[in-house]
DOPAKOL-214104 format. One record per residue (C-alpha): x, y, z. Coordinates in steps of 0.001 Angstrom, whole numbers, plus 500000, padded with zeros to 6 digits. Layout:
% DOPAKOL-214104
XYZ...
END
This chain:
% DOPAKOL-214104
060407605224912225060824601809910702060438602781907071063138605397907482065383602726908941064479600329906172065457602280903078068782603811904227070074600390905216069263599200901720070888602116899965074376600894900532075982599930897265076380603441895947079456602424893995078162601708890518079577599037888278080340600348884835079648603804883498077189605722885647074449607854884141075400611516884352073381613917886441072410615803883299071056612623881693068997611912884806067662615463884770066575615150881148064836611842881826063133613310884904061858616213882799060695613749880180058658611936882833057000615222883798056239616050880158054687612612879626052583613012882759051392616417881535050436614857878192048353612153879877046822614293882642045945617291880487044272615114877877042195613484880601041134616881881894040480618280878405038695615332876834037394613058879610036764614839882933034468614341884831034301610807883420036188608108885287038802607391882620040109608655879304039635606780876039042787608011874304042139606719870790038761608402870442039610611360872707036608611064874992035712609966878481034680606453879440031297606632881151029985603364882493026723602421880838027374604525877754030189602334876446029987598575875729030593596589878898034076595169879416032984592866882230034782592955885569037187595653884371034334598172884502033743597481888203036466600039888962034300602775887443031771604419889763031051607786888131033294609460890704036000610969888428038274608060889226041367609266887355041351612689889025041118611219892530043753608600891741046141611309890508045959613797893399049172612920895249051044612398891955050494616101891239052220617087894479055146614704893978055773616210890536055768619728892041052457620662890453050968622237893553048861624767891656047266621969889643046832619977892850044907622755894538042670623156891490042136619384891356041144619226895030038591621985894498037151620081891528036884616869893550035100618672896364032674620507894088031991617944891367032419614395892700029295612666894011029523609383895876025813608648896312025590606842892974023312603894892270026112601837890778027814598539891656031577598818892096034479596607893101035235596849896813038924596173896158039345598729893360037328601412895123039406600925898250042841601153896656042003603806894057039289606067895524039737605697899275043501605465898864043509608427896476041506610594898852043726609653901808046877610330899784045439613654898660044567614512902262048087613671903427049530615956900733047094618767901513047979618639905206051689618606904402051363621638902123049178623501904599051677622910907388054302624425905081052529627721905595052076628799901980049591626584900128046191625037900860045579627364903801041842627085903161041840623295903519039766621906906417040084618122905986037424618011903271039134615113901442039242613161904709035514613646905150034964612299901644037280609383902433035193608495905466032067608655903310033667606154900920034683603925903831031147603896905194029803602964901767032218600011901605031477598723905120028235596863904210030346594534902072031939593150905261028596591925906586029454588212906256029893585483908846033573585134907937034387588827907892035604588571904318034010591300902214031704590742899271033608591486896068031124594201895016028934596794896685026323599279895542027533602755896482023984603861897297022234600737898560024980598454899914024671594687899385021245593753900758017997593939898814017080593622895147017828597276894449021533596683895145021911594303892160024689592565894109025239590591897313024662587198895684028339586441895074029952583654897047033600583921896029036306586566896178039999586635895453042529586520898278043998589881897310040497591391897114039808590495900744043357590945902038044190594353900572042189596600902885044316597051905975046462600039904935043617602264903741041132601170906409043668601443909232044762604864907992041116605969907881040625604782911466043806606497912652042895609741910867039255609861912037039469608132915410036808605597914350038241602079914910035506600267912947037386600376909634040652598947910934038766596307912921037000594979909815040196594893907780042015593032910558039206590501910847039440589725907148043211589234907395042819587040910462040351584812908620042645584417905606045522583519907912043406580912909658042437579379906325045978579035904993047036575506904147048823574505907357051389572183905784052522574444902971051615577764904677050300578984901332046933580495900437044804579836897394043667582341894797039892582358895346037954581691898554034287581262899495033400584287901619030851582339903667032415578923904269036087579797903923036629576909901496039249577472898841037602577633895435040852577922893473043722576168895180046557577374892994048973579677894775051476582200893462052514585818893872050662587241890862047046588025890059044548587162892784047052586982895664049786589584895023048813592494897283047768590210900168051434589448900774052369593066900090049946594372902718051125591980905417054636593429905256053520597019904755050965596772907573053871595956909884055801598948908539052847601347908899051267600047912102054219598460913904052267595290914687054721592368914948051943589905914129051877591077910530055617590597910117055424587122911581052719586083909168054530587620906223057783585848907021056079582480907366054384582971904010057600584271902467059567581214903538057009579014901764057064581201898669060828580858898418060617577124899075057871576214896624056980579070894245060343580709893642062419578925891019064856581734890217064390583603888074060844582211887697057874582475890046055517579600889257052112578846890743051736575609892697048898573713894381048525574605898066048004570961899074050745569627896786053203572529896637055793570518894708053304570174891852053201573144889423049720574546888793050497576168885456053308576803883015052906580565882592053307583701884678051205586866884748052600590379884648051267591372888081054026589350889743056449592045888519055817593869891820057431591051893793061113592042893342060200595415894846058599593688897816061691591523898203063753594706898412061602595874901336062079592454902878065833592770902362066182589699900138068009591372897271069548588505895322066307586812894143064890590285893505067746590990891086067281587616889393063534587907888838063760591545887781066409590689885210064182587996883744061304590482883537063584593079881951064660590656879246061023589770878523060256593501878336063069594069875861061858591131873799058239592321873556058615596079874339056223595600877272055436592816879689052609590747878170049732590157880558050950586573880733053961584740879318055151581154879391058112579666881183060018579824877905059068583529877696056597583355874842053415585424874851050483583722876590048144586727876841049251589514874534047599592547876153049451595185878164047283597820879907050312600001880812050849598327884158053383599966886515054632596958888506057871596538886574058677600246886995057925599877890718060458597075891170062986598946889036062762601943891375063162599876894537066114597952893144067835601190892198067263602469895746068699599248897126071777598898894933072504602335893488073310600484890260072792602704887203071720599596885314068259600219886740068303603777885447068829602308881993065916599953882597063812603006883457064974604702880276063777601646878326060334601955879928060143605637878983061237605077875406058813602225874833055907604199876259056655607136873981057384605014870928054588602472871100051860603691873481051796607467873035048916608844870974047699612431870503045159612157873334047306610417875947048766606909876174046852603896874868047043600388876289048497597713874033045961595282872634048719592986871381052389593510872211053351591347869245051744593528866598051696596895868373047919597333868105046220599619870627043229599432872928041099602495873664041857602668877396044130604522879761043540603199883270043758605523886240046642603542887745048840604705884886048760608255886285048638607150889912051625604799889845053734604785886686054796608423886813055482608342890556057982605515890274059645606859887133059930610378888570061468609085891803063832606866889817065408609821887998064864612653890499067530613977892833066715614629896484066208618344895874063658617621893129061218615944895517059060618370897550058926616124900629060785613203902174059205610089900652060754607990903405058246609546905815055532607714903873054691604225902720053328603377899286050001601604899101049546599054896330048188601948894203051277604018895139049353606444897343051254608073900195050299607245903779052392608915906505054287606641908876053309608990911682049962607141911732051728604363913648051895606633916695048197607468916561046578607026919996043601605386918318045628602267917613045144601197921239041467600580920560042343597685918274042561594437920175044940591720919109043837588103919339046917585938919557046471582217919976049115580022921526049819578717918061050831582220916974053422582880919659056511584413918150059577582393917377062387584841916765064614582153915318062354581645912310062878585018910708064882588211910739063561591389912273065846593756910395066823594285906791070477593662905909072808596383904734073711595938901076077325596912901809077602593641903707075617591677901146077470593021898137080995594155899094081877594039895386079923596741893492079948594460890431078107591728892319074587592660891107075845592300887546077268588878888326073808587847889508072172589189886358074652587769883874073442584128883795069854585299883334070464587818880588070444585335877718067931582883879138064937584573877500066276584008874005067086580354874565064618577658873598063530575067876112065138571688875370062963569111873761061952566307876120063367562921875267060948560603873567059222558163875883060692554642875922059400551581877686062194549674879472063798547139877155062196548517874017064404549270871063064149552221868723061838551966865710063560551773862327062105555225861456062216558171863904059356560676863921061713563635863614063275562088860487060001561275858733059269562943855356055828562490853800057198562616850241059964560057850784058997556704849170061318554733851475059671556287854541056216555508853208057233551881852682058545551689856260055237553071857507053357550444855521055449547664857070054655549049860549050914549131859783050819552933859575048862554535856737049125558150855650046070560147854574046269563549852848043502565793854185041751568450852134043242571290854197046791570218853353047555568334856550048462564677856671046906562193859060048626559065860352046587555994861328048065552787862739046474549358862525048632546770864289046930543923862382048210545356859088051872545307860175054125542661858596055070541272862036054451541721865742057829543445866113056957545836863253053614546553864925055420547509868155057725549743866125054615551361864642053160552047868085056392553693869237056587555714866001053054557013866622053965557903870217056992559826868994054900561610866372052310562649868967055034563971871259056649565809868369053301567311867348052574568333870946055983569958871264055466571899868035052131573147869344053848574376872500056412576251870434053856578775869320055331581720867462053608585117867506051632586260864458053334588197861697052109591127859625051727591548855869051347595263855223050242596459851768052395599507851100051602600250847456048875602458846029046136602943847169046804601398850583050148602967851573050488600814854691046961601278855946045941597645855421047660595010857549046865591312857201047455588976860125049721586162858951050868582891860457054622582313860793056780579388859713058997577438862076061808577793859578063340580450857350064147584043858290062882585110861728061164588408860962061229589384864638065004589771864306064761591917861170064688595663861674063336596454858207061395593322857350061225592057853756059618594323851169058754593503847580056122593117844873053993589962844876053819587554841968051792584347841625054058581328841273053634578740838560052659576121839455050463577801842047051005574923844487054774575479844439055258571733844718057552571406841711060156573537839976058889577067839369058292577670835648058012581473835793061270581958837653062180585044835606059164586837837142059503585356840626063113586506840941063365589453843320059651589227844138057523587716846895055859584573845588052185583766846172051479580059846664048491577870847408048376575555850383048310571827849818049815568939847799053250569094849475055095570233852615055525573940853310059308573633853405059231572112849914057323575129848603059861577442850231062787575622848635061252575817845157060568579565845240063954580195846865065633578356843999063675580582841588065142583689843265062167584812845358062860587046848368059878585720850316056728583664850067053081583869851084051060580655851286047305581192850883044880578720852420042824576706849927040055576163852462037444578624851216036037580943853859038807580469856426039820583654858235042069584782861076038919586290862629037529582864863433040441580418863223043356580142865664046796581254864565048285578785862079052023578251861931053783576207859277055972573359860481059023571933858731059169568671856881060896566627859561064422567300858389066789570209858669065392573427857191068557575465857696068817575741853913065633577845853780066792581459854101063710583423853043060598584281855086057436582274854473054092583476855869050615581953855848047345583740855066043893582314855566041604582341852539039812585576853406043001587583853932044692585946850948041817586986848702042462590624849609045951590256848162044782588368845075041934590772844315044265593734844829046743592185842403043952591655839896042789595252840214046022597212840563048393594944838591051348595544840912051027595177844659053936595824847015053896594381850545056053594479853637056566591224855553057433591973859182056837590922862753054421593798863351052838596718861542055225599578860812054319603252860821054524605015857496057438607145858647059569604005858661057926602494855566058662605574853477061975606344855161064244608161852740061303608988850494058859611855850503055500610786851813052844610610849083050817613784849161047587611863849544048800610731852965049240614321854071046144615964852627042634614619852686042017615482849024044564615717846227043612617080842855046826616910840896048273614827838114051773614061839332051734613209843022054398610643843881052878607217844340049301608479844617047322609153841469049008610009838187046964610772835077043882610427837243040578611764836054039114611814839567040233612990842969042182610285844817041199610095848456043613609129851158040952606838852570041181603207851440037392603044851200037642605393848238038648602645845833035493603181843821036743606651842920039944605345841346039945604756837601041895602199835648043910605016834099045992605440837232049672604685836675050790601652838687054007601818840638056812600086838660058431596870839759062132597393839153062931593729839708061003592561836632063259591589833707061990592754830335063163594183827003062188597485825414060168595633822806058144593947825520057414597274827147055797598658824048054357602093824696054774601993828449056266604917830337060021604872830679061139602823833659057851600968833937057942597189833638054943595063832771053582592460835128054657588913834299052332587141831902051244584277834124048035582389834737046523583640837966044523581188840077040830580646839557039202583678837944042206586006838170043329587168834738046423589013833552046026592778833307047918594478830495050491597124831395049427600748831265050583602838828349050733606564827657047479606140825789045827604485828771043032606992829028042118606664825356042178602900825755039870603147828745037476605399826886037234602956824006037263599664825870034246597398825432031430597751827900031994594204829079035590594985829998034567598151831805031906596228833658034438593583834663036832596231835952034024597819837972033131594444839441036795593880840298036904597160842164033728596297844017035186592910844899038206594571846495035928596981848323033810594113849594036859592338850941038141595502852594034754596139854179035340593067856323038425594795857667036671598005858628037830597814862238041477597439861248041212600204858686039744602587861232042581601799863606045159602596860965043339605765859955043526606798863584047257605977863527047613608175860475045977611088862270048168610394865307051309610655863208050229613836861447
END
């Protein structure tokens, strides 16, 4: 059979460059895959079944209609125990035949398909129909083995046909392209269906039916399913752009007009190309291979820019359609392996691997300079899929190490007590309460096969082909007698030209006689992710000279530069939010030549500003680690385009915060003795950010936090703000500087006012408390819900009330609690007075606005509290309430970190 011919010819370069992974290491990683699968599957069965999917953060099932709608994502859910069906053949592959038999019985007894619910035709086909067919193939294989599933009488196949019949009404269009959605009970016609009014569908949605529908026809002897899937593919082929031989992303299902004319290999098109090649492998129809090869030639001509794969316009394929890539294209190197085109597969995979190592996971979308475009990652398996196929093709243990990276990142960043949680933001490590069914259906299949030896796999996988959901369909279906009932309509235009493409896949021994050759291909790509894109040269009209002042050299506080601007007719306006605005009036320039210089200066400045906007850095995290927060509160901070890059720091920068004097930081710091060794708090405005950084650095600060002076601003409503340099070299700035909007900054200021000493961690993302308190014993209040003791480390000393581990319990904390000392503060014994030994007072500085200095605690603190005036006590109570009010706005974040705390314990 073809697929058996395909893979062995690819597995040629068994000589491995460098040190190979030992068999024992592979065995351990294989066992780790099984353990991770058990963790995910068992939690689904324990906490979610019979719901469609598991919500791993809240340990419950996701039932459509009972949870807030997520839009189109929910169209995959049909109240048919989606995850269980999608996981059936994974159970067999991982040698869990007992669990498989139990799962089949549950599907047959519990799953109902006659549900009044609107579902995605595409998702239901690949996940439910594909899952049932894969489960049927496994059940038949086990039954033929003579030991297991002897009771099985094709019940899963009967259910699969029921699903197919429920999807068929969607194909009732003049074009043959299916509607994107169908009502499982009522179809697409009539008001009760609540669907059937759509006009558009994606190319992949219409073109990813042939494997499952053809398999259903071959299994049941009913040709109607394969006929409809073929008709849809024929229509898409007819509607391709004839000059570029590319297809668009979205098409009108009635007229066949392209709605979105951008073309790539990622979301919206991906599995259309995949199914053309795999339909040839499964069905043996040369027409599918011809179409695939014609498309593939155009992809490599226009879309492939190794190692990138960039969308183009189908009518103008030399014109890029966008400057970012989505993570779904990660399947394409695996498809190239099946095609036999290994070199570009290695190149693109290496680029994806470097992006993965940079962000821990592939972001849903990333730019051509490998920055995050969309930060989510729903635990997609496409990169693992390509890693497996490249290992099969090359035998290079490098891909085993890539698989190890996937495993480690899943366990380190996505694993939670009730399964594995999708990443809400790969930059900060925040989670989303979802674990899609494809995680169990695909991810663990590819990782298991990557590390498993031949004897570990209960059947020969080369007797099967993977669907796009990684379900197993036997290649023996190609010999089904029912295939003769499918008529082929070949036009004269589609006559085969053997010279245009290869019919066989090359042997990698001939492609790569040197076992080190794959590494030579990867080497130039390895460092490309960490390199910045070069700045474009400033635009110049022919014959025009350079202005006397370049935009990149301009400094807003340089009197000479301001005079040059005046001569060019450019005025500078300081805005209230700290930005500066440039306005040019040619009539105010001292001469016509100066006016032209002013125009070119403004053009340069606009280009420079645009470039800086493109160089978006990810957000940073300010984590309050002192009492009573202990790392539970994380503030989203904007980065600076200069200073220490926190993403390259393993530990981040940790220290106590102190308000700088002057608060603007625009002149020499007058309280340098208190700033030294601390993180300085500054107010935005009056000067450039780099100038503030230089002043606090000179005073000995280890970091800085700039707080927005625009009252009411918040990261909840405003886009990420990043601080630019001052137009000259900022290499001299060697400390980290972060930006907080007013709302988040007030949390810090109010906490400082209430607790006197506040310690924070500046980092690229939130850290777990195990790393924050590394080398120290965790405060007892983090381990127990209630602590009623006087001497717990870092929690509540000399407390008259019980200190709760919950941050909302601030109202229970009294002012008699001993603050954590700041060892960096310089003071004399006389200044300490009656303070505890080793405790330093806070610096006596003027805090901004209504913030006042709080005296250091003494051994007689309780007596002092008891005797303090009522006004002072009232003020302290109001301060506590103010902090609580600010924290109430962060309830969602606090709950997430409380959940993380429970996860860790």
